[in-house]
DOGU-387892 format. One record per residue: residue number from 1; residue in one letter; z, x negated, y of N, C-alpha, C in turn. Coordinates in steps of 0.001 Angstrom, whole numbers, plus 500000, padded with zeros to 6 digits. Each point is the difference from the previous one (the first is absolute). Layout:
N
k,r,nz,nx,ny,caz,cax,cay,cz,cx,cy
NUM,A,Z,X,Y,Z,X,Y,Z,X,Y
...
***
This chain:
303
k,r,nz,nx,ny,caz,cax,cay,cz,cx,cy
1,M,753883,087765,338719,500972,499474,499052,499517,498692,499416
2,S,500943,499140,499594,499684,498678,499491,500804,499718,498699
3,L,499647,498920,499476,500703,499524,498702,500122,498518,500098
4,T,501220,499453,499978,500216,498580,499972,500046,499420,498665
5,Y,499758,498657,500002,500129,499304,498669,501399,500166,499258
6,P,501070,499886,500727,501328,500212,499326,500133,501379,499444
7,E,499524,501011,500740,500070,501405,499540,499195,500207,498782
8,S,498755,499465,499964,499127,500116,498813,500557,499283,498808
9,I,500456,498792,500204,500545,499257,498863,501264,500656,499455
10,G,500889,500464,500906,501159,500746,499585,499725,501203,499196
11,V,499022,500848,500459,499690,501212,499271,499248,499634,498701
12,G,499246,498877,499981,499396,499582,498759,500982,499593,498946
13,L,501022,499294,500381,501044,499623,499065,500773,501316,499546
14,L,500241,500874,500915,500650,501226,499665,499118,500880,498995
15,Q,498773,500104,500250,499097,500747,499188,499830,499338,498591
16,G,499896,498709,499916,499843,499370,498695,501215,500193,499127
17,V,501200,500021,500563,501203,500221,499266,500194,501472,499637
18,T,500047,500891,500996,500362,501415,499828,499012,500802,499268
19,E,498749,499482,499955,498932,500794,499204,500307,499912,498522
20,L,500634,498932,499532,500251,499809,498600,501410,500230,499567
21,F,500907,499651,500918,501427,500380,499731,500045,501524,500099
22,P,500887,500731,499229,499931,501453,500042,500754,500598,501212
23,V,499640,499552,501176,500683,500408,501268,499057,500602,501036
24,S,498739,500142,499716,499002,500582,500916,499583,499147,501181
25,S,498812,499476,499835,499386,499223,501147,499707,500728,501245
26,L,499382,501271,499709,499672,500844,501189,501258,500393,500784
27,G,501056,500399,499304,501203,500357,500594,500675,498834,500859
28,H,499965,498793,499388,500460,498839,500841,499109,499651,501144
29,S,498702,500137,499837,499046,499700,501087,500166,500925,501136
30,I,500593,501202,499754,500295,500959,501108,501372,499684,500568
31,L,500958,499845,499064,501406,499826,500509,500320,498715,500653
32,I,499558,498870,499527,500455,498757,500543,499603,499858,501394
33,P,498745,500252,500487,499620,500047,501318,500819,500909,500902
34,A,500309,501191,499469,500789,500981,500759,501438,499509,500214
35,L,500542,499352,498998,501334,499437,500135,500109,498847,500951
36,I,498939,499190,500002,499965,498831,500883,499859,500438,501454
37,G,499143,501016,500122,499683,500551,501378,499143,499126,500920
38,G,500081,500310,501315,499234,499241,500919,498569,499804,499758
39,G,499472,498801,500333,498564,499784,499893,499514,500040,498577
40,V,500853,499639,499025,499630,499994,498610,499679,501427,499573
41,H,500859,500937,500348,499769,501417,499713,498771,500542,500706
42,H,499770,499529,501202,498863,500484,500738,498646,499470,499292
43,D,500017,498775,499559,498789,499479,499396,499863,500544,498537
44,L,501122,500266,499321,499936,500441,498616,500339,501435,499789
45,D,499434,500850,500713,500295,501465,499882,498711,500661,499559
46,M,499912,500483,498779,498788,500604,499490,499753,501408,500476
47,T,501001,500576,500682,499832,501372,500478,499263,500064,501395
48,V,499893,498795,500626,499377,499973,501269,498453,500049,499859
49,A,499301,500753,500817,498599,500095,499913,499304,498616,500053
50,K,499021,499815,499196,499223,498693,500006,500923,498841,499758
51,S,501028,500144,499314,500942,498862,499716,499291,499021,498992
52,P,500006,498729,500240,499431,498998,499108,500818,499835,498686
53,Y,501154,500535,500043,500962,499799,498929,499467,500522,498637
54,L,499307,501111,500054,499362,500490,498797,498991,499101,499371
55,A,499207,499426,500893,498987,498980,499561,500635,498817,499357
56,V,501143,499580,500677,500729,498847,499511,500581,500320,498571
57,L,500488,501111,499825,500638,500324,498653,498817,500125,498972
58,V,498819,500395,500364,498876,500014,499077,499781,498590,499496
59,G,499845,499071,500879,499776,498616,499612,501104,499431,499105
60,L,501246,500220,500379,501143,499547,499320,500066,500553,498583
61,H,499731,501215,499857,499939,500659,498641,498900,499280,499149
62,L,498872,499732,500553,498977,499306,499286,500408,498636,499496
63,A,500766,499310,500908,500458,498660,499603,501017,500076,498881
64,T,500836,501050,499999,500968,500165,499017,499346,500344,498648
65,A,498935,500835,500032,499304,500428,498827,499299,498684,499375
66,L,499442,499224,500848,499394,498686,499468,501022,499160,499360
67,A,501277,499973,500531,501026,499195,499337,500274,500558,498611
68,L,499966,501325,499796,500216,500620,498746,498857,499640,499012
69,V,498759,500000,500550,498803,499619,499179,500112,498556,499466
70,V,500410,499155,500950,500105,498563,499582,501123,499817,498935
71,F,501085,500638,500255,501169,499853,499021,499679,500557,498689
72,F,499337,501151,499930,499671,500698,498719,498588,499711,499586
73,R,499331,498948,500453,498598,499795,499779,499656,499986,498483
74,K,500818,499359,499144,499726,500027,498590,500155,501379,499391
75,D,500933,500815,500528,500127,501322,499463,498832,500843,500454
76,W,499476,499823,501239,498884,500836,500377,498751,499615,499266
77,V,499888,498665,499615,498797,499728,499140,500122,500782,498712
78,R,501127,500054,499383,500122,500728,498740,499835,501516,500182
79,V,500461,500555,501114,499835,501414,500279,498552,500286,500249
80,V,499268,499264,500810,498566,500245,500230,499193,499866,498753
81,N,500276,498996,499195,499283,499862,498761,500314,501172,498984
82,G,501190,500433,500064,500389,501177,499176,499283,501228,500428
83,L,499866,500236,501319,499267,501126,500468,498569,500024,499667
84,F,499284,498865,500195,498546,499818,499611,499812,500177,498537
85,S,500933,499475,499208,499811,500113,498540,500188,501401,499611
86,S,500924,500711,500586,500338,501351,499697,498742,500938,500291
87,I,499403,499816,501185,498841,500711,500423,498823,499760,499022
88,R,499789,498679,499790,498935,499607,499036,500121,500577,498608
89,E,501224,499898,499508,500219,500447,498625,500468,501417,499820
90,R,500190,500647,501199,500435,501409,500094,501214,500244,499079
91,R,501025,499248,500183,501254,500046,499314,501139,499516,500815
92,I,501238,500397,499763,501153,499423,500601,500978,499624,498886
93,E,499891,498767,499504,500753,499582,498870,500897,498823,500226
94,T,499432,499026,500696,500722,498722,500205,500997,500124,501158
95,V,500945,499089,500075,501044,499975,501024,499330,499946,501381
96,N,499059,499108,500182,499360,499878,501304,499237,501233,500383
97,Q,499298,500650,499054,499321,501217,500324,500948,501117,500399
98,K,501096,500108,499295,501027,501027,500329,500558,499744,501413
99,L,500352,498755,500241,500630,499703,501328,499073,500246,501143
100,A,498673,499672,499745,499012,500304,501055,499952,501514,500341
101,W,500017,500801,498952,499924,501462,500262,501258,500618,500536
102,L,501168,499349,499663,501227,500386,500586,500081,499738,501537
103,L,499410,498885,500365,499948,499698,501476,499067,500910,500674
104,I,498878,500322,499371,499048,500891,500627,500582,501402,500139
105,V,500539,500594,499090,500574,501316,500060,501176,500030,500873
106,G,500723,498895,500192,501125,499882,500791,499692,499841,501539
107,T,498717,499590,500243,499521,499646,501307,499305,501268,500720
108,I,499313,500739,499147,499204,501156,500503,500815,501018,500824
109,P,501193,500405,499533,500709,501048,500798,500346,499480,501368
110,V,500547,498852,500143,500458,499498,501353,498719,499668,500863
111,G,498885,499646,499341,498783,499808,500754,499545,501264,500676
112,I,500056,501106,499261,499587,501297,500583,500972,500448,501053
113,A,501257,499891,499739,501044,500395,500961,499969,499191,501300
114,G,499648,498722,499839,499941,499140,501135,498851,500432,500967
115,L,498945,500201,499378,498788,500444,500833,500282,501326,500778
116,V,500780,500915,499272,500169,501364,500560,501122,500005,500982
117,A,501077,499290,499639,501238,500257,500836,500641,498774,500703
118,E,499532,498812,499718,500680,498866,500536,500066,500007,501565
119,K,498903,500200,500616,499971,499979,501545,500891,501067,500591
120,A,499944,501262,499432,500838,501064,500537,501516,499663,499816
121,L,500340,499518,498803,501377,499704,499705,500560,498891,500869
122,Q,499230,498950,500281,500473,498821,500778,500060,500403,501508
123,A,499092,500909,500420,499979,500403,501370,501295,500868,500267
124,A,500284,500848,499014,501171,500916,500130,501348,499303,499850
125,L,500005,499016,499073,501328,499458,499533,500082,498565,500415
126,G,499038,499429,500750,499941,498555,500251,500957,499596,501092
127,K,501060,500756,500297,500976,499585,501047,501214,499491,499300
128,P,500842,499277,500824,501133,499271,499320,501034,500867,499281
129,V,500420,501123,500546,501075,500772,499399,499531,500581,498620
130,P,498801,500698,499941,499562,500444,498707,499891,498854,498949
131,A,499495,498844,500480,499853,498814,499101,501322,499616,499451
132,A,501064,499960,500870,501362,499708,499624,500574,500989,498945
133,I,499672,501274,500248,500522,501053,499004,499346,499803,498688
134,F,498720,499699,499958,499241,499852,498750,500462,498745,499291
135,L,500317,498911,500816,500492,498760,499398,501307,500317,499265
136,A,500931,500738,500639,501221,500333,499337,499735,500795,498709
137,L,499012,500955,500079,499649,500855,498805,499454,499125,498945
138,N,499190,498964,500354,499532,499050,499038,501065,499304,499284
139,G,501095,499676,500670,501201,499405,499301,500592,500912,499009
140,F,500120,501317,500390,500554,500932,498986,499145,500222,498814
141,V,498633,499820,500222,499058,500229,498875,500224,498751,499082
142,L,500023,498824,500498,500249,498830,499169,501285,500054,499251
143,L,501060,500360,500720,501302,500013,499362,500101,501099,498891
144,G,499313,501185,500366,500015,501094,499031,499202,499659,498735
145,A,498973,499293,500138,499239,499508,498790,500800,499070,499152
146,E,500762,499100,500689,500832,499089,499206,501093,500656,499267
147,R,500613,501016,500617,501095,500701,499392,499512,500858,498900
148,L,498857,500653,500118,499447,500829,498938,499523,499077,498820
149,R,499467,498834,500331,499579,499071,498959,501133,499495,499184
150,R,501163,499725,500629,501142,499477,499256,500626,501096,499178
151,G,499740,501280,500373,500541,501073,499240,499136,500443,498857
152,G,498839,499400,499829,499075,500343,498901,500506,499512,498680
153,G,500191,500825,499075,500540,499723,498704,499000,499066,499205
154,G,500530,498882,499512,499178,499143,499143,499029,499168,500702
155,R,499993,500027,501362,499031,499218,500737,500616,498679,500430
156,R,499200,499005,500286,500499,498693,500372,500763,500132,501275
157,R,501126,499350,500051,500861,500012,501242,499192,499336,501121
158,A,500092,500669,501151,499309,499514,501232,500425,498586,500322
159,G,499027,499108,500167,500314,498653,500353,500105,499064,498787
160,Q,500002,500522,498812,500104,499177,498823,498676,499286,499698
161,Q,499965,498774,499782,498832,499185,499830,499245,500361,498694
162,V,498703,499985,500105,499059,500264,498905,499884,498673,499279
163,E,500078,499921,498640,499793,498756,499282,498567,499736,499815
164,H,499597,498736,500390,498639,499651,499969,499766,499196,498720
165,T,498743,500099,499407,499631,499227,498788,499564,498612,500402
166,P,500603,498938,499486,499681,498632,500333,498470,499775,499780
167,G,499415,499321,500958,498518,499689,499884,499063,501054,500403
168,V,500552,501218,500371,499171,501126,500351,500084,500222,501542
169,D,498949,500171,500704,500001,500194,501485,500829,501301,500201
170,P,501010,499953,500821,500774,501249,500315,499131,501078,500638
171,A,499004,499641,500753,499114,500993,500590,499243,500756,498894
172,V,499560,499243,498928,499247,500695,498984,501033,500900,499182
173,E,501182,499499,499797,501038,500873,499393,500238,501246,500755
174,S,500052,499901,501367,500188,501108,500922,498883,500982,499842
175,D,498771,499454,499977,498904,500911,499898,500020,500810,498661
176,R,500456,499372,498914,500046,500682,498727,500989,501196,500155
177,R,501102,499766,500649,500990,501046,500154,499463,501161,500883
178,L,499390,499564,501110,499459,501025,500968,498873,500815,499273
179,A,499207,499333,499106,498905,500745,499352,500556,501092,499079
180,Q,501236,500024,499778,500571,501093,499186,500213,501296,500831
181,L,499868,499918,501282,500083,501201,500851,498786,500862,499754
182,S,500173,501226,500073,498746,501012,499986,499372,499955,501304
183,L,498697,500405,500047,499346,500093,501216,500647,500990,500911
184,R,500599,501068,499495,500729,500920,500830,501177,499380,500667
185,Q,500683,499121,499217,501195,499333,500536,499539,499106,501139
186,G,498872,499236,499785,499490,499112,501049,499651,500794,501203
187,M,499406,501107,499881,499648,500883,501174,501196,500443,500808
188,W,501078,500279,499274,501191,500487,500694,500654,498825,500753
189,I,500056,498806,499424,500607,498914,500579,499119,499568,501250
190,G,498718,500045,499789,499107,499648,501190,500094,501026,501132
191,S,500147,501297,499588,500009,501108,500981,501285,499801,500935
192,A,500978,499409,499475,501216,499797,500857,499705,499206,501245
193,Q,498921,499261,500039,499601,499233,501234,499713,500917,501085
194,I,499673,501287,499713,499706,500964,501093,501165,500075,500941
195,L,501198,499970,499463,501212,500086,500867,500090,498867,501045
196,A,499365,498878,499681,499981,498867,500889,499169,500209,501257
197,L,499264,501059,500062,499337,500373,501211,500865,500430,501054
198,L,501317,500358,499637,501053,500281,500926,500639,498706,500518
199,P,499957,499665,501292,500620,498711,500464,501444,499990,499633
200,G,500429,498939,499299,501359,499847,499555,500137,500090,498468
201,I,499008,500563,499336,500025,500096,498564,499221,498802,499438
202,S,500580,499293,499072,499347,498769,499479,499073,500286,498895
203,R,498777,499521,500034,499092,500111,498886,500434,499384,498788
204,S,500488,498744,500010,500450,499368,498820,501285,500638,499445
205,G,500825,500484,500957,501271,500665,499641,499795,501265,499213
206,V,499115,500914,500491,499848,501283,499307,499223,499832,498686
207,T,499094,499053,499941,499264,499819,498733,500917,499361,498971
208,M,500804,499069,500432,500959,499433,499027,501058,501048,499533
209,S,500511,500830,500952,500940,501017,499632,499334,501001,498979
210,T,498774,500376,500284,499364,500947,499012,499756,499334,498650
211,G,499639,498702,500021,499815,499262,498737,501278,499893,499137
212,I,501124,499632,500673,501176,499748,499202,500571,501380,499518
213,L,499780,501088,500764,500392,501309,499472,499188,500438,498842
214,R,498834,499397,499806,499205,500288,498809,500138,498984,498894
215,G,501112,499247,500125,500315,499062,498904,499427,498576,500090
216,V,499367,499662,501117,499440,498655,500218,501175,499118,500495
217,N,500108,498790,499500,501050,499142,500413,499638,499409,501471
218,H,500958,499460,500648,499874,499492,501389,498826,499008,500168
219,E,499994,499100,499095,499031,498873,500073,498481,500659,499916
220,D,499804,500877,499075,498679,500591,499892,499697,500961,501064
221,A,501059,500783,500486,499773,500885,501035,499557,499304,501253
222,A,500613,498845,500312,499679,499326,501192,498637,499429,499829
223,R,499544,499471,498910,498751,499447,499754,498924,501114,500111
224,F,500218,501131,499378,499015,501085,500174,499927,500535,501385
225,S,501099,499983,500761,500004,500367,501396,499069,499103,500855
226,F,500186,498698,499765,499303,498997,500808,498455,500116,499688
227,L,499672,500180,498691,498614,500201,499569,499357,501268,500602
228,L,500778,501110,500010,499595,501193,500591,499708,499892,501521
229,A,500919,499254,500638,499881,499934,501465,498784,499233,500450
230,T,499597,499085,499207,498829,499101,500439,498762,500807,500394
231,P,499375,500783,499137,498785,500710,500306,500231,500946,501155
232,V,501199,500661,500052,500264,500989,501033,500077,499319,501435
233,I,500683,498852,500101,500090,499318,501206,498647,499467,500381
234,L,499267,499394,499028,498762,499364,500341,499041,501106,500452
235,A,499922,501134,499302,499077,501116,500492,500302,500458,501328
236,A,501259,500287,500277,500419,500582,501230,499745,498922,501174
237,S,500203,498725,499718,499759,499051,501016,498535,499821,500334
238,L,499162,499931,498911,498603,499867,500240,499355,501189,500641
239,L,500599,501169,499761,499473,501182,500664,500244,500062,501450
240,K,501154,499413,500375,500351,499913,501446,499575,498737,500684
241,A,499528,499044,499293,499637,498653,500535,499090,500137,501199
242,P,499027,500922,500096,499194,499927,501228,500830,500237,501258
243,E,501133,500516,499973,500856,500049,501181,500247,498616,500591
244,L,500103,499007,499119,500334,498707,500475,498882,499338,500819
245,F,498765,500596,499860,498858,499425,500748,499652,500841,501157
246,A,500777,500975,500337,499785,500786,501195,500171,499146,501212
247,P,499179,500245,501072,500078,499098,501175,501329,499894,500625
248,E,500777,501148,499950,501280,499980,500629,501006,499183,499271
249,N,499757,499597,498755,500858,499148,499235,499609,498549,499971
250,A,498998,499637,500816,499546,498566,500033,501160,499019,500367
251,G,500873,500484,500918,501075,499100,500461,501104,499712,498973
252,I,500158,500791,498926,501017,499838,499057,499602,499164,498745
253,R,498769,499640,499935,499497,499419,498711,500632,498612,499702
254,G,500240,499214,501031,500633,498736,499849,501478,500164,499468
255,P,500809,500763,500666,501384,500285,499433,499942,500723,498655
256,L,499033,500891,499823,499861,500695,498654,499771,498980,498929
257,A,499163,499030,500223,499630,499071,498974,501351,499221,499562
258,A,500807,499605,501072,501203,499308,499636,500974,500883,499244
259,G,500032,501314,500386,500750,500962,499315,499627,500233,498533
260,C,498649,500007,499712,499507,500129,498612,500403,498854,499133
261,V,499992,498794,500601,500439,498827,499242,501479,500115,499586
262,A,500768,500477,500961,501462,500224,499734,500230,501136,498959
263,A,499218,501004,500119,500112,501116,498985,499573,499562,498629
264,F,498923,499179,499854,499590,499589,498809,501079,499049,499339
265,V,500482,499112,500706,501012,499119,499488,501282,500772,499550
266,A,500488,500843,500887,501167,500875,499718,499787,500898,498790
267,G,498818,500524,499920,499708,500903,498867,499976,499262,498667
268,Y,499401,498826,500005,499903,499159,498797,501410,499542,499528
269,V,500805,499588,500975,501373,499522,499663,500828,501224,499503
270,S,499825,501143,500613,500757,501184,499653,499707,500469,498607
271,V,498636,500092,499657,499708,500513,498661,500442,499008,498963
272,K,499932,498717,500295,500482,499030,499026,501538,500136,499757
273,F,500749,500179,501113,501423,500217,499859,500283,501359,499214
274,L,499424,501077,500412,500257,501250,499444,499697,500129,498486
275,T,498900,499376,499567,499726,500072,498595,500959,499304,499165
276,K,500666,498956,500535,501141,499380,499320,501327,500851,500145
277,Y,500150,500498,501253,501346,500766,500207,500102,501186,499132
278,F,498920,500711,499833,500047,501223,499131,500043,499796,498563
279,E,499967,498675,499603,500150,499738,498548,501456,500262,499623
280,T,500938,499904,500942,501458,500125,499665,500769,500899,500960
281,K,499363,500373,501127,500711,500786,500980,499419,501343,500243
282,S,500748,500828,500771,499599,501431,500226,499703,500144,501529
283,M,499649,501210,500372,499715,500311,501403,501167,500429,500833
284,T,501209,499971,499394,501149,500437,500693,500242,499411,501336
285,P,499917,498588,500100,500283,499381,501305,498932,500458,501105
286,F,498818,500297,499575,499010,500473,500998,500241,501436,500368
287,A,500561,500782,499099,500395,501402,500247,501090,500018,501044
288,I,501041,499156,499775,501140,500009,500989,499500,499539,501348
289,Y,499138,498942,500067,499459,499555,501259,499277,501166,500728
290,C,499135,500650,499234,499184,501042,500691,500826,501191,500566
291,M,501055,500321,499266,500881,501090,500428,500764,499593,501293
292,V,500606,498734,499975,500657,499564,501097,499170,499803,501304
293,A,498812,499282,499726,499053,499683,501137,499430,501304,500513
294,G,499652,500913,499100,499381,501256,500484,500953,500841,500739
295,I,501221,500237,499471,500944,500849,500636,500435,499378,501330
296,G,500304,498666,499984,500486,499274,501210,498848,500073,501103
297,S,498707,499751,499644,498925,500077,500947,499821,501348,500583
298,A,500141,501018,499177,499849,501454,500471,501069,500288,501018
299,I,501249,499598,499739,501029,500228,500928,499775,499268,501308
300,Y,499706,498676,499877,499846,499157,501152,498841,500456,500927
301,L,498884,500375,499390,498846,500427,500773,500156,501375,500520
302,S,500902,500744,499566,500211,501408,500420,501032,500099,501208
303,L,500661,498826,500237,501033,500015,501022,499324,499977,501380
***
């Protein structure tokens, strides 16, 4: 099996966008090659024994995570400082301290679930038709969350813009609002990422859905989702990184490097766009896309 530069760059762009948009990167990484067919499907089929595609996705995920780190670098400095000060002072009082522990308790459940079940789930469900079905289900989850959110009495209408204080960093304001979540709420929102182990279910989509159902506005839900995703993607990628240096993968390292650059750029542009988009918009367009693409792909691939 081989990997060409166009294939790697194409998958890199796909990964960088779909990892952050609430449409499932893993689902698209399975479905798009299957829909294209031919040599592309042959090269990018993760269910084939010793396929280099899994190693490629590991590298691309790492590139996307690095894009998140760069984009949120100021935020991560505040979070890390908050964690160290919390440990040193043995208290959780400041906004940064609270946010640090919210991210920790939100990450632990999916970390444990990933170690236990990820390989088995992807082996059993990593084929195109199951991925298409879960993609459609992802759309129903997003749409259901939006409908339930709009029906919440006294809550801010979905898509309505949050008023920002002049002269105050919007990220700092968002941190203050997120710090009002309890650690239990943070754990539940983070635990929703476990569903993303199913190919076709979006990590950002389910965490945002869980957040807005718990009263978090779209802007803050998206921001919390991206912050939660960063350590999970980084840890999973670094854990699997030795696969990239296996002798059988020596021939894909050049194309993979090109794909990683594409994934980094696409990821950075995507998170920049989405943080602005969710200031005023909802997940409904993505929900409709997932339902149409998932149902359509399932029908087409079943014929």
